[in-house]
N, C-alpha and C positions, 0 to 999 in steps of 0.2 A: 968952350964957354956956353954951349947950349945945354938946357936942363930938359929932360924928359919926364913928364908927370904921369906914372903908371897906376892903375888899382891893383893893388895886392890884397888877396883873400886869406883871410885866417878862420879856421874852424875852430870854435869851442865846443866839444860836445858837453851835453848836460850831466851824463852820469855813464857809469858802467856797471858790468853784472860779473859776479864769479859765481859761476852755476845759478843759484836762484837768489843769491844776495846782492841787492843794489848797492851802490855807494855814489854819492854824489860828487860829481869833480868840481862844482861850483860851490863857493862858500855859502851855508845856510845861517840865517839868523836866529836868534834866541826866540823870538816870537814869530810867529805865521811864517814858518819855512816851508818851501815846495816840499814835497816828499819823493825821495828816491824809489824808483821801482823797476822791476824787469819786464820787457815785452818779451815773450817767449812766443815764437811762431813757429811753424813745422819745420823751418830750415835755419832760421836765424834767431840770435839773442842780442838784446841791446837793452841799454840803460837810458831811462827817460826821467825826468823831473815832473811830477803831477802836479797841476794846479787846479784844485777842486772848485767847482760853482758854489758861489755864495761865501768865498774867503779870499780875502786880497793876501795871497801868498806871494813870496819873493825870494830870490836867490842872488848871490853876487860873485863876480869874479874879478880878478886883476890881469891886465894886459898892459905891457910896456911898449907906449909909442915908439915907433921907430925915430931916431934921429933925422930921418930924411921926409917925415911926416909932413904934409902940406896944408892940413886944416880939415879936410872933409872926411867923414866916415859915415857909411851906410851899414844897415844891418839887415839880414836875411834872417827870420825866425824860423826854423823848422819845427813843425809840431803835428801832433796828430790828435784825433778826437777818440776817446777811448771806448766809445759804445756806438750811439746811433747815428753820428757824423751829420748833425744838423745844428744850425744857428750860428752865430757871430761870437767870436771872442775879441775882447780888446786886450792887447799887450802893451805894456809899457816899457821903455828903455831910459834908464838915468844915467847920466854919467857924471863923474868927478876926477880931478886930475891932482896929483901931488909932484911938486918938484923935489929935487934935491935940497936937504936940509929944511923942508916944510913940514908942517903937521901932517901925520899920516892918519888922520881922521876928518877927512874933508866932508863938507857939505855936498849933497847932491844938486845938481841942477835940475830944472824943471823937466819932468820926462817927455821924451818923445814918444807918440801914440800911435798905433794903426789897429784898425778894426779889420778882421779877417774871418771871411766866411767858410765853415767847415765844408769838406767836400760831401758828396751824396751819399758816402758809404763809410761806415765806421773803419778807423785803422788805416785811411789813406792819408798821404802825405800832403801837408799844407805849408805853404810857404808866405809868409807875411813879411813884407818890404818895408823898412822906415828909410827914405831918402834924406841925408843930412841930420844925422843925431846931432842933438844941442851939445857943444862942445866948449862951451864958454869957460874960461879959465884954464884951458889947455894948451900945452905947447909941446913941439917935439922932444922927444926923449924922456917924458914924464909918464909916471904910473898912472894909468888910467883904471878907474874903477868903473864897472858896469853892473848895474841894478836892473834885473829883470822881474816883472811883476804881471799878474793878470787882474785888471781892473772889473772884477766880476760885479762890483757895484755900479757900473757905468751903464747908463741908459742903453746904449749900444750893444753891451755884452748880454745876449739873450740866450745863449747856449746854457742848457741845464746839466751838460755832461762835462765830465774832467778832462782838461786839456793836457796832453802829455808833451812836453819840450823835448825835443830830440836833441837840439843844440842851436848855437846862433853862429852865422858866418859875417866876420866882420870884413868889410871893403874899406882899406885904408889907402889913400892916395899917397904916393911918396914920389918925390922929385930925385931924380938920378942924373 
């Protein structure tokens, strides 16, 4: 009769590459989409979604909440600065959920926001954490729509560089 609540982590990569051709794994809107790109190093190749300064770009992905979900979701946003590695970037994550037999075009909740400072050098990994995403209207077993954007118009977003999204790690609590 005892229930144990554990955090389960789910990695949602932003994009992938086939040779030098990038493709988004996230769904891109018809206006102001993030741009898929390949980051080619000496040893590694990976896809990213680019969020340019001065443009409020976005991308979306769907994720089915487990039937054992208990109500709390955190997010770790993995990103890189594409050039000088200076300034702050404001990331936003908005959620919406759809139940069985409900409309599959839900309105998003108010976005949860985090401001993250770029590392001292270009191309270093950054992790921006949002604890307790707004999950209003969401229940276990429903389809979760997750929308990520860079709020480059926010007063705290003072980086003039493009922010490259590597992916988002969702931390979902499940009762077992």
